[in-house]
Gaussian input, Z-matrix of N, CA and C with variables (Angstrom, degrees):
# hf/3-21g

backbone

0 1
 N
 C     1     B1
 C     2     B2     1     A1
 N     3     B3     2     A2     1     D1
 C     4     B4     3     A3     2     D2
 C     5     B5     4     A4     3     D3
 N     6     B6     5     A5     4     D4
 C     7     B7     6     A6     5     D5
 C     8     B8     7     A7     6     D6
 N     9     B9     8     A8     7     D7
 C    10    B10     9     A9     8     D8
 C    11    B11    10    A10     9     D9
 N    12    B12    11    A11    10    D10
 C    13    B13    12    A12    11    D11
 C    14    B14    13    A13    12    D12
 N    15    B15    14    A14    13    D13
 C    16    B16    15    A15    14    D14
 C    17    B17    16    A16    15    D15
 N    18    B18    17    A17    16    D16
 C    19    B19    18    A18    17    D17
 C    20    B20    19    A19    18    D18
 N    21    B21    20    A20    19    D19
 C    22    B22    21    A21    20    D20
 C    23    B23    22    A22    21    D21
 N    24    B24    23    A23    22    D22
 C    25    B25    24    A24    23    D23
 C    26    B26    25    A25    24    D24
 N    27    B27    26    A26    25    D25
 C    28    B28    27    A27    26    D26
 C    29    B29    28    A28    27    D27
 N    30    B30    29    A29    28    D28
 C    31    B31    30    A30    29    D29
 C    32    B32    31    A31    30    D30
 N    33    B33    32    A32    31    D31
 C    34    B34    33    A33    32    D32
 C    35    B35    34    A34    33    D33
 N    36    B36    35    A35    34    D34
 C    37    B37    36    A36    35    D35
 C    38    B38    37    A37    36    D36
 N    39    B39    38    A38    37    D37
 C    40    B40    39    A39    38    D38
 C    41    B41    40    A40    39    D39
 N    42    B42    41    A41    40    D40
 C    43    B43    42    A42    41    D41
 C    44    B44    43    A43    42    D42
 N    45    B45    44    A44    43    D43
 C    46    B46    45    A45    44    D44
 C    47    B47    46    A46    45    D45
 N    48    B48    47    A47    46    D46
 C    49    B49    48    A48    47    D47
 C    50    B50    49    A49    48    D48
 N    51    B51    50    A50    49    D49
 C    52    B52    51    A51    50    D50
 C    53    B53    52    A52    51    D51
 N    54    B54    53    A53    52    D52
 C    55    B55    54    A54    53    D53
 C    56    B56    55    A55    54    D54
 N    57    B57    56    A56    55    D55
 C    58    B58    57    A57    56    D56
 C    59    B59    58    A58    57    D57
 N    60    B60    59    A59    58    D58
 C    61    B61    60    A60    59    D59
 C    62    B62    61    A61    60    D60
 N    63    B63    62    A62    61    D61
 C    64    B64    63    A63    62    D62
 C    65    B65    64    A64    63    D63
 N    66    B66    65    A65    64    D64
 C    67    B67    66    A66    65    D65
 C    68    B68    67    A67    66    D66
 N    69    B69    68    A68    67    D67
 C    70    B70    69    A69    68    D68
 C    71    B71    70    A70    69    D69
 N    72    B72    71    A71    70    D70
 C    73    B73    72    A72    71    D71
 C    74    B74    73    A73    72    D72
 N    75    B75    74    A74    73    D73
 C    76    B76    75    A75    74    D74
 C    77    B77    76    A76    75    D75
 N    78    B78    77    A77    76    D76
 C    79    B79    78    A78    77    D77
 C    80    B80    79    A79    78    D78
 N    81    B81    80    A80    79    D79
 C    82    B82    81    A81    80    D80
 C    83    B83    82    A82    81    D81
 N    84    B84    83    A83    82    D82
 C    85    B85    84    A84    83    D83
 C    86    B86    85    A85    84    D84
 N    87    B87    86    A86    85    D85
 C    88    B88    87    A87    86    D86
 C    89    B89    88    A88    87    D87
 N    90    B90    89    A89    88    D88
 C    91    B91    90    A90    89    D89
 C    92    B92    91    A91    90    D90
 N    93    B93    92    A92    91    D91
 C    94    B94    93    A93    92    D92
 C    95    B95    94    A94    93    D93
 N    96    B96    95    A95    94    D94
 C    97    B97    96    A96    95    D95
 C    98    B98    97    A97    96    D96
 N    99    B99    98    A98    97    D97
 C   100   B100    99    A99    98    D98
 C   101   B101   100   A100    99    D99
 N   102   B102   101   A101   100   D100
 C   103   B103   102   A102   101   D101
 C   104   B104   103   A103   102   D102
 N   105   B105   104   A104   103   D103
 C   106   B106   105   A105   104   D104
 C   107   B107   106   A106   105   D105
 N   108   B108   107   A107   106   D106
 C   109   B109   108   A108   107   D107
 C   110   B110   109   A109   108   D108
 N   111   B111   110   A110   109   D109
 C   112   B112   111   A111   110   D110
 C   113   B113   112   A112   111   D111
 N   114   B114   113   A113   112   D112
 C   115   B115   114   A114   113   D113
 C   116   B116   115   A115   114   D114
 N   117   B117   116   A116   115   D115
 C   118   B118   117   A117   116   D116
 C   119   B119   118   A118   117   D117
 N   120   B120   119   A119   118   D118
 C   121   B121   120   A120   119   D119
 C   122   B122   121   A121   120   D120
 N   123   B123   122   A122   121   D121
 C   124   B124   123   A123   122   D122
 C   125   B125   124   A124   123   D123
 N   126   B126   125   A125   124   D124
 C   127   B127   126   A126   125   D125
 C   128   B128   127   A127   126   D126
 N   129   B129   128   A128   127   D127
 C   130   B130   129   A129   128   D128
 C   131   B131   130   A130   129   D129
 N   132   B132   131   A131   130   D130
 C   133   B133   132   A132   131   D131
 C   134   B134   133   A133   132   D132
 N   135   B135   134   A134   133   D133
 C   136   B136   135   A135   134   D134
 C   137   B137   136   A136   135   D135
 N   138   B138   137   A137   136   D136
 C   139   B139   138   A138   137   D137
 C   140   B140   139   A139   138   D138
 N   141   B141   140   A140   139   D139
 C   142   B142   141   A141   140   D140
 C   143   B143   142   A142   141   D141
 N   144   B144   143   A143   142   D142
 C   145   B145   144   A144   143   D143
 C   146   B146   145   A145   144   D144
 N   147   B147   146   A146   145   D145
 C   148   B148   147   A147   146   D146
 C   149   B149   148   A148   147   D147
 N   150   B150   149   A149   148   D148
 C   151   B151   150   A150   149   D149
 C   152   B152   151   A151   150   D150
 N   153   B153   152   A152   151   D151
 C   154   B154   153   A153   152   D152
 C   155   B155   154   A154   153   D153
 N   156   B156   155   A155   154   D154
 C   157   B157   156   A156   155   D155
 C   158   B158   157   A157   156   D156
 N   159   B159   158   A158   157   D157
 C   160   B160   159   A159   158   D158
 C   161   B161   160   A160   159   D159
 N   162   B162   161   A161   160   D160
 C   163   B163   162   A162   161   D161
 C   164   B164   163   A163   162   D162
 N   165   B165   164   A164   163   D163
 C   166   B166   165   A165   164   D164
 C   167   B167   166   A166   165   D165
 N   168   B168   167   A167   166   D166
 C   169   B169   168   A168   167   D167
 C   170   B170   169   A169   168   D168
 N   171   B171   170   A170   169   D169
 C   172   B172   171   A171   170   D170
 C   173   B173   172   A172   171   D171
 N   174   B174   173   A173   172   D172
 C   175   B175   174   A174   173   D173
 C   176   B176   175   A175   174   D174
 N   177   B177   176   A176   175   D175
 C   178   B178   177   A177   176   D176
 C   179   B179   178   A178   177   D177
 N   180   B180   179   A179   178   D178
 C   181   B181   180   A180   179   D179
 C   182   B182   181   A181   180   D180
 N   183   B183   182   A182   181   D181
 C   184   B184   183   A183   182   D182
 C   185   B185   184   A184   183   D183
 N   186   B186   185   A185   184   D184
 C   187   B187   186   A186   185   D185
 C   188   B188   187   A187   186   D186
 N   189   B189   188   A188   187   D187
 C   190   B190   189   A189   188   D188
 C   191   B191   190   A190   189   D189
 N   192   B192   191   A191   190   D190
 C   193   B193   192   A192   191   D191
 C   194   B194   193   A193   192   D192
 N   195   B195   194   A194   193   D193
 C   196   B196   195   A195   194   D194
 C   197   B197   196   A196   195   D195
 N   198   B198   197   A197   196   D196
 C   199   B199   198   A198   197   D197
 C   200   B200   199   A199   198   D198
 N   201   B201   200   A200   199   D199
 C   202   B202   201   A201   200   D200
 C   203   B203   202   A202   201   D201
 N   204   B204   203   A203   202   D202
 C   205   B205   204   A204   203   D203
 C   206   B206   205   A205   204   D204
 N   207   B207   206   A206   205   D205
 C   208   B208   207   A207   206   D206
 C   209   B209   208   A208   207   D207
 N   210   B210   209   A209   208   D208
 C   211   B211   210   A210   209   D209
 C   212   B212   211   A211   210   D210
 N   213   B213   212   A212   211   D211
 C   214   B214   213   A213   212   D212
 C   215   B215   214   A214   213   D213
 N   216   B216   215   A215   214   D214
 C   217   B217   216   A216   215   D215
 C   218   B218   217   A217   216   D216
 N   219   B219   218   A218   217   D217
 C   220   B220   219   A219   218   D218
 C   221   B221   220   A220   219   D219
 N   222   B222   221   A221   220   D220
 C   223   B223   222   A222   221   D221
 C   224   B224   223   A223   222   D222
 N   225   B225   224   A224   223   D223
 C   226   B226   225   A225   224   D224
 C   227   B227   226   A226   225   D225
 N   228   B228   227   A227   226   D226
 C   229   B229   228   A228   227   D227
 C   230   B230   229   A229   228   D228
 N   231   B231   230   A230   229   D229
 C   232   B232   231   A231   230   D230
 C   233   B233   232   A232   231   D231
 N   234   B234   233   A233   232   D232
 C   235   B235   234   A234   233   D233
 C   236   B236   235   A235   234   D234
 N   237   B237   236   A236   235   D235
 C   238   B238   237   A237   236   D236
 C   239   B239   238   A238   237   D237
 N   240   B240   239   A239   238   D238
 C   241   B241   240   A240   239   D239
 C   242   B242   241   A241   240   D240
 N   243   B243   242   A242   241   D241
 C   244   B244   243   A243   242   D242
 C   245   B245   244   A244   243   D243
 N   246   B246   245   A245   244   D244
 C   247   B247   246   A246   245   D245
 C   248   B248   247   A247   246   D246
 N   249   B249   248   A248   247   D247
 C   250   B250   249   A249   248   D248
 C   251   B251   250   A250   249   D249
 N   252   B252   251   A251   250   D250
 C   253   B253   252   A252   251   D251
 C   254   B254   253   A253   252   D252
 N   255   B255   254   A254   253   D253
 C   256   B256   255   A255   254   D254
 C   257   B257   256   A256   255   D255
 N   258   B258   257   A257   256   D256
 C   259   B259   258   A258   257   D257
 C   260   B260   259   A259   258   D258
 N   261   B261   260   A260   259   D259
 C   262   B262   261   A261   260   D260
 C   263   B263   262   A262   261   D261
 N   264   B264   263   A263   262   D262
 C   265   B265   264   A264   263   D263
 C   266   B266   265   A265   264   D264
 N   267   B267   266   A266   265   D265
 C   268   B268   267   A267   266   D266
 C   269   B269   268   A268   267   D267
 N   270   B270   269   A269   268   D268
 C   271   B271   270   A270   269   D269
 C   272   B272   271   A271   270   D270
 N   273   B273   272   A272   271   D271
 C   274   B274   273   A273   272   D272
 C   275   B275   274   A274   273   D273
 N   276   B276   275   A275   274   D274
 C   277   B277   276   A276   275   D275
 C   278   B278   277   A277   276   D276
 N   279   B279   278   A278   277   D277
 C   280   B280   279   A279   278   D278
 C   281   B281   280   A280   279   D279
 N   282   B282   281   A281   280   D280
 C   283   B283   282   A282   281   D281
 C   284   B284   283   A283   282   D282
 N   285   B285   284   A284   283   D283
 C   286   B286   285   A285   284   D284
 C   287   B287   286   A286   285   D285
 N   288   B288   287   A287   286   D286
 C   289   B289   288   A288   287   D287
 C   290   B290   289   A289   288   D288
 N   291   B291   290   A290   289   D289
 C   292   B292   291   A291   290   D290
 C   293   B293   292   A292   291   D291
 N   294   B294   293   A293   292   D292
 C   295   B295   294   A294   293   D293
 C   296   B296   295   A295   294   D294
 N   297   B297   296   A296   295   D295
 C   298   B298   297   A297   296   D296
 C   299   B299   298   A298   297   D297
 N   300   B300   299   A299   298   D298
 C   301   B301   300   A300   299   D299
 C   302   B302   301   A301   300   D300
 N   303   B303   302   A302   301   D301
 C   304   B304   303   A303   302   D302
 C   305   B305   304   A304   303   D303
 N   306   B306   305   A305   304   D304
 C   307   B307   306   A306   305   D305
 C   308   B308   307   A307   306   D306
 N   309   B309   308   A308   307   D307
 C   310   B310   309   A309   308   D308
 C   311   B311   310   A310   309   D309
 N   312   B312   311   A311   310   D310
 C   313   B313   312   A312   311   D311
 C   314   B314   313   A313   312   D312
 N   315   B315   314   A314   313   D313
 C   316   B316   315   A315   314   D314
 C   317   B317   316   A316   315   D315
 N   318   B318   317   A317   316   D316
 C   319   B319   318   A318   317   D317
 C   320   B320   319   A319   318   D318
 N   321   B321   320   A320   319   D319
 C   322   B322   321   A321   320   D320
 C   323   B323   322   A322   321   D321
 N   324   B324   323   A323   322   D322
 C   325   B325   324   A324   323   D323
 C   326   B326   325   A325   324   D324
 N   327   B327   326   A326   325   D325
 C   328   B328   327   A327   326   D326
 C   329   B329   328   A328   327   D327
 N   330   B330   329   A329   328   D328
 C   331   B331   330   A330   329   D329
 C   332   B332   331   A331   330   D330
 N   333   B333   332   A332   331   D331
 C   334   B334   333   A333   332   D332
 C   335   B335   334   A334   333   D333
 N   336   B336   335   A335   334   D334
 C   337   B337   336   A336   335   D335
 C   338   B338   337   A337   336   D336

   B1=1.4249
   B2=1.5167
   B3=1.3216
   B4=1.4778
   B5=1.4968
   B6=1.3210
   B7=1.4375
   B8=1.5286
   B9=1.2924
   B10=1.4537
   B11=1.5450
   B12=1.3049
   B13=1.4694
   B14=1.5135
   B15=1.3076
   B16=1.4524
   B17=1.5344
   B18=1.2952
   B19=1.4407
   B20=1.5153
   B21=1.2933
   B22=1.4748
   B23=1.4912
   B24=1.3679
   B25=1.4490
   B26=1.5481
   B27=1.3262
   B28=1.4380
   B29=1.5386
   B30=1.3614
   B31=1.4906
   B32=1.4978
   B33=1.3526
   B34=1.4496
   B35=1.5338
   B36=1.3136
   B37=1.4340
   B38=1.5474
   B39=1.3147
   B40=1.4416
   B41=1.5351
   B42=1.3500
   B43=1.4534
   B44=1.4968
   B45=1.3243
   B46=1.4394
   B47=1.5416
   B48=1.2966
   B49=1.4519
   B50=1.5489
   B51=1.3427
   B52=1.4768
   B53=1.5208
   B54=1.3028
   B55=1.4398
   B56=1.4952
   B57=1.3211
   B58=1.4420
   B59=1.5558
   B60=1.3024
   B61=1.4718
   B62=1.5250
   B63=1.3237
   B64=1.4924
   B65=1.5207
   B66=1.3458
   B67=1.4906
   B68=1.5184
   B69=1.3429
   B70=1.4536
   B71=1.5418
   B72=1.3662
   B73=1.4631
   B74=1.5189
   B75=1.3659
   B76=1.4400
   B77=1.5707
   B78=1.2977
   B79=1.4607
   B80=1.5071
   B81=1.3256
   B82=1.4834
   B83=1.5190
   B84=1.3160
   B85=1.4376
   B86=1.5163
   B87=1.3004
   B88=1.4851
   B89=1.5152
   B90=1.3016
   B91=1.4703
   B92=1.5262
   B93=1.2989
   B94=1.4765
   B95=1.5353
   B96=1.3201
   B97=1.4574
   B98=1.5247
   B99=1.3373
   B100=1.4600
   B101=1.4726
   B102=1.3512
   B103=1.4707
   B104=1.5237
   B105=1.3459
   B106=1.4708
   B107=1.5423
   B108=1.2854
   B109=1.4659
   B110=1.5329
   B111=1.3393
   B112=1.4525
   B113=1.5117
   B114=1.3252
   B115=1.4468
   B116=1.5353
   B117=1.3460
   B118=1.4589
   B119=1.5142
   B120=1.3241
   B121=1.4525
   B122=1.5279
   B123=1.3277
   B124=1.4677
   B125=1.5293
   B126=1.3247
   B127=1.4613
   B128=1.5217
   B129=1.3384
   B130=1.4693
   B131=1.5162
   B132=1.3235
   B133=1.4600
   B134=1.5217
   B135=1.3393
   B136=1.4451
   B137=1.5348
   B138=1.3578
   B139=1.4318
   B140=1.5327
   B141=1.3021
   B142=1.4805
   B143=1.5204
   B144=1.2983
   B145=1.4602
   B146=1.5096
   B147=1.3453
   B148=1.4694
   B149=1.5071
   B150=1.3267
   B151=1.4623
   B152=1.5236
   B153=1.3306
   B154=1.4756
   B155=1.5186
   B156=1.3201
   B157=1.4680
   B158=1.5220
   B159=1.3219
   B160=1.4618
   B161=1.4928
   B162=1.3329
   B163=1.4690
   B164=1.5285
   B165=1.3224
   B166=1.4728
   B167=1.4951
   B168=1.3472
   B169=1.4512
   B170=1.5472
   B171=1.3183
   B172=1.4354
   B173=1.5406
   B174=1.3219
   B175=1.4283
   B176=1.5193
   B177=1.3608
   B178=1.4375
   B179=1.5163
   B180=1.2925
   B181=1.4739
   B182=1.5544
   B183=1.3182
   B184=1.4476
   B185=1.5338
   B186=1.3343
   B187=1.4742
   B188=1.5271
   B189=1.2857
   B190=1.4855
   B191=1.5353
   B192=1.3189
   B193=1.4644
   B194=1.5264
   B195=1.3305
   B196=1.4561
   B197=1.5306
   B198=1.3253
   B199=1.4604
   B200=1.5220
   B201=1.3275
   B202=1.4656
   B203=1.5193
   B204=1.3256
   B205=1.4737
   B206=1.5233
   B207=1.3084
   B208=1.4487
   B209=1.5456
   B210=1.3249
   B211=1.4555
   B212=1.5366
   B213=1.3297
   B214=1.4444
   B215=1.5131
   B216=1.3450
   B217=1.4787
   B218=1.4839
   B219=1.3314
   B220=1.4689
   B221=1.5678
   B222=1.2959
   B223=1.4576
   B224=1.5594
   B225=1.3112
   B226=1.4683
   B227=1.5374
   B228=1.3370
   B229=1.4566
   B230=1.5338
   B231=1.3227
   B232=1.4515
   B233=1.5329
   B234=1.3034
   B235=1.4363
   B236=1.5438
   B237=1.3175
   B238=1.4850
   B239=1.5444
   B240=1.2906
   B241=1.4610
   B242=1.5281
   B243=1.3227
   B244=1.4620
   B245=1.5326
   B246=1.3281
   B247=1.4527
   B248=1.5111
   B249=1.3575
   B250=1.4894
   B251=1.5020
   B252=1.3374
   B253=1.4701
   B254=1.5328
   B255=1.3432
   B256=1.4482
   B257=1.5343
   B258=1.3159
   B259=1.4811
   B260=1.5264
   B261=1.3034
   B262=1.4730
   B263=1.5420
   B264=1.3478
   B265=1.4781
   B266=1.5152
   B267=1.2886
   B268=1.4969
   B269=1.5092
   B270=1.3144
   B271=1.4494
   B272=1.5177
   B273=1.3211
   B274=1.4319
   B275=1.5445
   B276=1.3179
   B277=1.4659
   B278=1.5297
   B279=1.3430
   B280=1.4791
   B281=1.5106
   B282=1.3219
   B283=1.4680
   B284=1.5183
   B285=1.3223
   B286=1.4625
   B287=1.5043
   B288=1.3484
   B289=1.4439
   B290=1.5151
   B291=1.3063
   B292=1.4572
   B293=1.5522
   B294=1.3426
   B295=1.4470
   B296=1.4983
   B297=1.3187
   B298=1.4759
   B299=1.5251
   B300=1.3097
   B301=1.4745
   B302=1.5148
   B303=1.3045
   B304=1.4825
   B305=1.5262
   B306=1.3238
   B307=1.4717
   B308=1.5238
   B309=1.3013
   B310=1.4826
   B311=1.4932
   B312=1.3108
   B313=1.4535
   B314=1.5409
   B315=1.3022
   B316=1.4680
   B317=1.5267
   B318=1.3281
   B319=1.4644
   B320=1.5215
   B321=1.3235
   B322=1.4969
   B323=1.5228
   B324=1.2778
   B325=1.4663
   B326=1.5319
   B327=1.2904
   B328=1.4757
   B329=1.5157
   B330=1.3382
   B331=1.4100
   B332=1.5185
   B333=1.3163
   B334=1.4717
   B335=1.5431
   B336=1.2964
   B337=1.4865
   B338=1.4945
   A1=107.79
   A2=117.83
   A3=121.70
   A4=106.21
   A5=117.01
   A6=121.37
   A7=107.99
   A8=116.32
   A9=125.32
   A10=111.89
   A11=115.38
   A12=116.19
   A13=111.23
   A14=114.68
   A15=120.40
   A16=111.75
   A17=117.76
   A18=120.71
   A19=112.10
   A20=116.38
   A21=122.57
   A22=106.92
   A23=118.35
   A24=121.21
   A25=112.11
   A26=114.63
   A27=121.30
   A28=116.16
   A29=115.41
   A30=118.44
   A31=107.79
   A32=115.60
   A33=120.04
   A34=109.33
   A35=113.98
   A36=119.94
   A37=106.63
   A38=115.56
   A39=119.21
   A40=107.47
   A41=116.20
   A42=122.37
   A43=107.16
   A44=116.29
   A45=120.06
   A46=112.23
   A47=115.47
   A48=123.36
   A49=105.24
   A50=113.41
   A51=119.20
   A52=108.71
   A53=119.00
   A54=123.65
   A55=108.96
   A56=117.93
   A57=123.34
   A58=107.72
   A59=115.21
   A60=121.84
   A61=111.65
   A62=115.55
   A63=119.94
   A64=115.44
   A65=117.38
   A66=121.77
   A67=107.58
   A68=114.98
   A69=119.64
   A70=108.93
   A71=112.80
   A72=122.52
   A73=107.85
   A74=115.25
   A75=118.25
   A76=108.42
   A77=116.82
   A78=124.05
   A79=107.28
   A80=116.59
   A81=120.03
   A82=113.44
   A83=118.66
   A84=118.51
   A85=109.93
   A86=117.66
   A87=120.18
   A88=109.84
   A89=114.89
   A90=123.58
   A91=110.43
   A92=117.69
   A93=123.44
   A94=106.20
   A95=118.36
   A96=120.68
   A97=115.96
   A98=115.56
   A99=120.26
   A100=111.48
   A101=117.78
   A102=123.55
   A103=110.66
   A104=115.53
   A105=120.99
   A106=108.46
   A107=115.68
   A108=121.57
   A109=113.45
   A110=115.46
   A111=119.03
   A112=109.73
   A113=117.99
   A114=121.09
   A115=111.40
   A116=117.52
   A117=120.08
   A118=109.24
   A119=119.09
   A120=122.35
   A121=112.38
   A122=113.08
   A123=117.55
   A124=111.28
   A125=115.22
   A126=120.10
   A127=114.02
   A128=117.47
   A129=121.69
   A130=111.91
   A131=115.77
   A132=120.05
   A133=115.73
   A134=116.33
   A135=118.69
   A136=114.72
   A137=120.83
   A138=119.74
   A139=112.63
   A140=118.94
   A141=120.95
   A142=113.13
   A143=118.31
   A144=120.22
   A145=114.55
   A146=118.37
   A147=122.13
   A148=110.32
   A149=115.85
   A150=123.01
   A151=109.96
   A152=115.42
   A153=119.92
   A154=110.23
   A155=118.55
   A156=122.30
   A157=108.66
   A158=116.65
   A159=122.60
   A160=110.57
   A161=115.53
   A162=122.43
   A163=105.44
   A164=115.91
   A165=120.63
   A166=111.20
   A167=118.91
   A168=121.20
   A169=107.45
   A170=116.06
   A171=121.40
   A172=113.00
   A173=117.64
   A174=118.55
   A175=114.11
   A176=118.33
   A177=119.67
   A178=111.56
   A179=115.95
   A180=121.59
   A181=110.73
   A182=118.04
   A183=122.20
   A184=111.70
   A185=116.18
   A186=118.69
   A187=111.25
   A188=113.83
   A189=122.49
   A190=111.97
   A191=115.10
   A192=119.65
   A193=111.61
   A194=118.77
   A195=122.10
   A196=114.29
   A197=117.83
   A198=120.17
   A199=112.02
   A200=117.53
   A201=119.14
   A202=113.08
   A203=116.26
   A204=119.60
   A205=110.42
   A206=115.13
   A207=121.38
   A208=110.21
   A209=115.16
   A210=120.99
   A211=114.63
   A212=115.71
   A213=120.84
   A214=114.64
   A215=115.25
   A216=119.86
   A217=115.74
   A218=117.07
   A219=120.39
   A220=109.75
   A221=116.68
   A222=123.50
   A223=112.31
   A224=117.23
   A225=119.35
   A226=112.57
   A227=115.11
   A228=120.23
   A229=107.82
   A230=117.72
   A231=122.95
   A232=108.69
   A233=115.20
   A234=122.24
   A235=109.88
   A236=115.85
   A237=119.72
   A238=107.53
   A239=117.61
   A240=120.05
   A241=111.61
   A242=115.86
   A243=120.19
   A244=108.59
   A245=115.10
   A246=121.51
   A247=113.60
   A248=115.78
   A249=119.84
   A250=105.02
   A251=115.83
   A252=120.38
   A253=107.62
   A254=116.81
   A255=121.34
   A256=111.50
   A257=115.02
   A258=116.96
   A259=112.13
   A260=116.98
   A261=117.00
   A262=113.39
   A263=119.03
   A264=117.39
   A265=110.55
   A266=114.81
   A267=119.99
   A268=109.26
   A269=116.87
   A270=122.15
   A271=111.04
   A272=117.19
   A273=120.41
   A274=115.28
   A275=117.97
   A276=120.56
   A277=109.76
   A278=115.54
   A279=119.13
   A280=112.33
   A281=116.35
   A282=120.00
   A283=111.88
   A284=117.59
   A285=123.84
   A286=110.05
   A287=117.13
   A288=123.23
   A289=109.65
   A290=117.21
   A291=120.11
   A292=111.68
   A293=116.51
   A294=122.21
   A295=113.27
   A296=118.19
   A297=121.95
   A298=110.37
   A299=114.47
   A300=120.83
   A301=106.76
   A302=117.33
   A303=121.86
   A304=108.71
   A305=113.21
   A306=118.55
   A307=108.78
   A308=117.35
   A309=120.23
   A310=113.06
   A311=119.60
   A312=120.66
   A313=108.64
   A314=114.50
   A315=120.48
   A316=108.97
   A317=116.44
   A318=124.77
   A319=113.10
   A320=116.33
   A321=119.84
   A322=108.87
   A323=116.73
   A324=121.59
   A325=110.22
   A326=113.65
   A327=120.96
   A328=106.80
   A329=116.15
   A330=120.35
   A331=107.84
   A332=115.76
   A333=122.56
   A334=107.71
   A335=117.35
   A336=118.92
   A337=112.62
   D1=127.66
   D2=176.22
   D3=-102.68
   D4=122.16
   D5=-178.14
   D6=-105.06
   D7=78.77
   D8=-179.00
   D9=42.51
   D10=-150.36
   D11=-176.36
   D12=-97.93
   D13=168.52
   D14=-173.36
   D15=-90.54
   D16=1.68
   D17=-174.67
   D18=90.41
   D19=-7.26
   D20=175.80
   D21=-106.56
   D22=120.50
   D23=-175.95
   D24=-51.72
   D25=128.98
   D26=176.32
   D27=81.93
   D28=2.13
   D29=-178.66
   D30=-115.43
   D31=120.88
   D32=176.23
   D33=-84.77
   D34=147.78
   D35=174.82
   D36=-101.87
   D37=128.16
   D38=179.83
   D39=-109.30
   D40=122.69
   D41=171.27
   D42=-101.43
   D43=148.89
   D44=-178.76
   D45=-121.33
   D46=129.97
   D47=176.63
   D48=-117.56
   D49=116.34
   D50=-173.58
   D51=-129.07
   D52=136.42
   D53=174.62
   D54=-118.18
   D55=122.87
   D56=179.34
   D57=-130.05
   D58=122.63
   D59=179.74
   D60=49.41
   D61=39.82
   D62=176.29
   D63=84.26
   D64=-0.12
   D65=177.06
   D66=-103.28
   D67=125.37
   D68=-178.05
   D69=-104.78
   D70=126.47
   D71=-178.89
   D72=-115.34
   D73=140.07
   D74=176.51
   D75=-128.70
   D76=127.18
   D77=177.25
   D78=-114.44
   D79=118.10
   D80=-174.84
   D81=-71.74
   D82=-13.04
   D83=-169.99
   D84=66.92
   D85=-153.36
   D86=-179.91
   D87=-94.93
   D88=61.37
   D89=-176.75
   D90=-59.82
   D91=137.36
   D92=173.61
   D93=-107.15
   D94=102.67
   D95=-177.29
   D96=-65.27
   D97=-12.50
   D98=173.85
   D99=-81.93
   D100=-15.01
   D101=177.85
   D102=-104.67
   D103=-42.27
   D104=-179.81
   D105=-100.72
   D106=113.83
   D107=-176.47
   D108=-85.98
   D109=167.97
   D110=173.51
   D111=-59.27
   D112=-38.06
   D113=-179.52
   D114=-67.12
   D115=-31.59
   D116=174.64
   D117=-64.97
   D118=-45.00
   D119=178.64
   D120=-60.18
   D121=-41.28
   D122=176.04
   D123=-65.30
   D124=-38.78
   D125=177.17
   D126=-61.06
   D127=-29.31
   D128=174.15
   D129=-77.22
   D130=-6.21
   D131=178.99
   D132=80.19
   D133=14.20
   D134=-174.86
   D135=-58.67
   D136=-42.04
   D137=-179.82
   D138=-58.92
   D139=-27.26
   D140=-179.44
   D141=-91.08
   D142=2.70
   D143=-178.27
   D144=-87.93
   D145=2.32
   D146=-179.86
   D147=49.08
   D148=59.56
   D149=-179.48
   D150=-73.88
   D151=117.18
   D152=-178.96
   D153=-75.01
   D154=-45.20
   D155=-176.94
   D156=-135.87
   D157=128.98
   D158=174.04
   D159=-115.07
   D160=131.00
   D161=174.34
   D162=-100.05
   D163=118.12
   D164=-178.65
   D165=-130.68
   D166=152.79
   D167=176.50
   D168=-59.01
   D169=141.67
   D170=-176.62
   D171=-53.96
   D172=-36.09
   D173=-176.32
   D174=-64.59
   D175=-22.99
   D176=174.80
   D177=-65.75
   D178=-34.11
   D179=-179.64
   D180=-82.94
   D181=-24.64
   D182=-174.20
   D183=-90.13
   D184=-43.03
   D185=-175.55
   D186=-88.99
   D187=117.91
   D188=-174.79
   D189=-52.36
   D190=-36.51
   D191=-178.06
   D192=-60.11
   D193=-21.25
   D194=-177.49
   D195=-107.70
   D196=4.00
   D197=-178.91
   D198=-61.45
   D199=-33.36
   D200=179.54
   D201=-63.36
   D202=-27.04
   D203=175.43
   D204=-57.03
   D205=-40.23
   D206=-177.61
   D207=-81.96
   D208=-52.78
   D209=-173.35
   D210=-67.80
   D211=-39.40
   D212=-176.97
   D213=-104.75
   D214=-37.02
   D215=-174.99
   D216=-85.42
   D217=-25.93
   D218=-177.01
   D219=-117.03
   D220=-48.41
   D221=179.27
   D222=57.50
   D223=56.98
   D224=-178.51
   D225=-78.94
   D226=154.61
   D227=173.07
   D228=-70.63
   D229=-42.37
   D230=178.72
   D231=-133.88
   D232=150.50
   D233=-175.85
   D234=-122.30
   D235=131.05
   D236=176.45
   D237=-123.69
   D238=109.68
   D239=174.65
   D240=-69.82
   D241=148.20
   D242=-178.49
   D243=-138.78
   D244=172.81
   D245=178.29
   D246=66.34
   D247=47.06
   D248=175.78
   D249=-139.51
   D250=161.25
   D251=177.88
   D252=-72.54
   D253=128.24
   D254=-178.07
   D255=-56.97
   D256=-33.86
   D257=-178.87
   D258=-82.50
   D259=0.82
   D260=-176.24
   D261=-147.09
   D262=52.10
   D263=175.07
   D264=-66.91
   D265=150.58
   D266=-179.80
   D267=-67.19
   D268=126.58
   D269=177.96
   D270=-70.40
   D271=145.48
   D272=172.53
   D273=100.23
   D274=-7.98
   D275=178.14
   D276=-58.18
   D277=-38.69
   D278=-179.88
   D279=-63.45
   D280=-26.71
   D281=178.98
   D282=-73.18
   D283=-25.64
   D284=-177.57
   D285=-90.97
   D286=-46.91
   D287=-178.10
   D288=-115.74
   D289=110.40
   D290=-177.69
   D291=-73.37
   D292=-17.08
   D293=-177.19
   D294=-97.95
   D295=21.25
   D296=-174.92
   D297=-92.47
   D298=147.85
   D299=169.89
   D300=-128.83
   D301=122.25
   D302=-179.57
   D303=-109.34
   D304=119.08
   D305=175.56
   D306=-76.69
   D307=130.13
   D308=-177.14
   D309=-115.89
   D310=2.57
   D311=176.25
   D312=-149.54
   D313=159.36
   D314=179.00
   D315=-65.29
   D316=143.77
   D317=176.48
   D318=60.09
   D319=22.83
   D320=175.81
   D321=-67.92
   D322=142.31
   D323=178.86
   D324=-107.08
   D325=152.64
   D326=176.48
   D327=-148.60
   D328=134.57
   D329=179.91
   D330=-107.12
   D331=125.96
   D332=-179.96
   D333=-58.88
   D334=121.82
   D335=179.01
   D336=-63.60

């Protein structure tokens, strides 16, 4: 799935939607929410894909202006923020998204409930 451009001229952003043994995973890639709107995500049909786990850049979960990208445009069962320093994840994400899992160490494991 190609999710428009990355906000960097000439660079495409590739998002991946993968289903393995009935579990659907979505990785946004380096999505630029100022370029890719909630309506774009809806246009790709993501809310209807029954996404079990979405991997999104941390700032989508932290910045209130981008929460709709997750809540309306992706609608994941579980949310995993990425692209942050393991020793310094932003506090409070759990207060906003009850379905979030934040990895805090290298090689940490998590089993999908």
